[in-house]
C-alpha positions, -999 to 999 in steps of 0.1 A, spaced: 0 0 0 12 35 -7 48 44 -16 75 19 -8 50 1 14 43 32 35 8 46 41 5 83 33 -24 104 44 -31 140 38 -49 168 56 -62 201 40 -73 227 65 -97 247 44 -120 263 69 -108 299 63 -131 327 53 -127 347 22 -126 380 41 -90 391 33 -95 379 -3 -125 401 -6 -148 372 -13 -183 366 0 -178 329 2 -151 307 20 -117 309 3 -117 272 -6 -147 277 -28 -134 307 -48 -132 299 -85 -101 303 -105 -107 298 -142 -137 276 -135 -121 254 -107 -122 260 -70 -91 265 -49 -98 233 -30 -101 212 -62 -68 226 -74 -51 220 -40 -62 183 -41 -47 177 -75 -11 179 -65 -14 154 -36 -42 130 -46 -20 107 -67 4 102 -39 -17 95 -8 -42 69 3 -67 94 18 -73 131 21 -92 146 50 -105 181 42 -115 204 71 -142 225 56 -158 257 68 -188 251 91 -220 248 70 -201 242 38 -193 205 43 -219 192 19 -209 217 -8 -173 207 -6 -181 170 -4 -201 174 -36 -170 185 -55 -155 151 -47 -185 128 -46 -169 104 -71 -137 99 -51 -136 75 -22 -102 87 -10 -115 121 1 -134 127 33 -148 161 44 -153 171 80 -161 204 98 -130 225 105 -122 246 135 -121 283 142 -83 285 137 -59 265 115 -45 243 143 -80 232 154 -89 223 118 -57 201 116 -64 185 149 -100 177 139 -87 161 107 -60 142 126 -87 124 146 -101 111 113 -68 99 98 -64 62 93 -47 46 122 -23 28 98 -9 60 84 29 62 85 32 97 72 8 127 70 10 156 46 -6 189 55 -14 212 26 -30 246 24 -59 251 1 -46 286 -6 -14 272 -21 -33 255 -48 -7 258 -75 19 237 -57 29 210 -81 32 172 -78 70 176 -80 69 197 -48 48 170 -31 73 143 -42 103 163 -28 86 163 6 77 126 3 112 116 -8 128 134 22 104 116 45 112 82 30 150 90 33 146 93 71 134 128 80 105 131 104 94 166 94 98 182 60 87 216 47 93 232 12 108 267 13 120 294 -10 148 320 -5 138 353 9 144 382 -15 135 412 8 156 423 37 139 413 69 139 434 101 131 421 136 113 448 154 104 455 191 70 464 205 75 500 196 83 493 160 120 499 163 144 476 144 163 452 167 182 431 142 186 422 105 189 384 99 211 373 70 188 365 41 209 334 34 196 319 66 159 326 59 133 306 40 97 314 33 80 281 39 52 266 19 31 234 18 25 205 16 45 199 48 51 163 57 55 145 90 57 111 105 23 104 118 33 98 154 52 131 155 23 151 141 -1 136 166 24 145 194 28 180 181 -10 186 183 -14 171 217 -3 204 232 -34 222 218 -13 252 209 -20 273 178 6 280 151 7 294 116 22 261 104 25 226 118 63 226 115 63 252 143 46 228 166 70 201 157 100 224 163 86 230 198 92 193 205 129 197 196 125 176 164 146 188 134 126 201 104 142 195 70 136 223 44 135 212 8 132 233 -24 99 252 -28 83 268 -58 74 304 -67 40 293 -79 32 277 -45 25 313 -33 -3 316 -8 -35 332 -22 -46 357 5 -54 391 -10 -73 404 -40 -40 410 -58 -30 374 -51 -62 362 -67 -56 383 -98 -21 367 -100 -37 333 -97 -62 339 -124 -34 350 -148 -14 319 -139 -44 296 -144 -51 311 -178 -15 303 -188 -12 269 -173 -47 253 -176 
């Protein structure tokens, strides 16, 4: 079953609103060139996992389920108020035989299968936590509570991380036992003292968050679809 006899599951926390995007519907259901963000996000991971658990916005479970009614690998549940709660809810539905779990953002719907495989390959090579990341172009300042710059990290030591992120199943379960919230699951794993491998990311795995991001995504889809 799975890759090299290993069982891979995937979670997509997709319960976010479309507020910052300027949409009147949940972000996962926003259309880009005739296809929703959640459908696009599923594409890059579906061929490589045995199951996908989607944490949907409350009240939209049936609508999202309907997009995947012909695929038995996909299960839709009600997500939480924040990302970590959505992931935790999905974790409770993951098959107990899962060896590894990928966590993918619906808003990074243009991540490719190649990116998914870089994460999977690193897991199979022995890493317990893997995230894709790209080099940071801008100079970054660390600021204090009064908005004064405290330090300037070297750009060569910085990466902007993306998804899908991959973890051994037992470690991801441990990370979420704390009940803490974080902007990504790797941060919860880091808190356990477990090394997180960073593999190459992709420019097109950009997170769609603002109206300008959506316009960018529409142009990309028109070129690539």
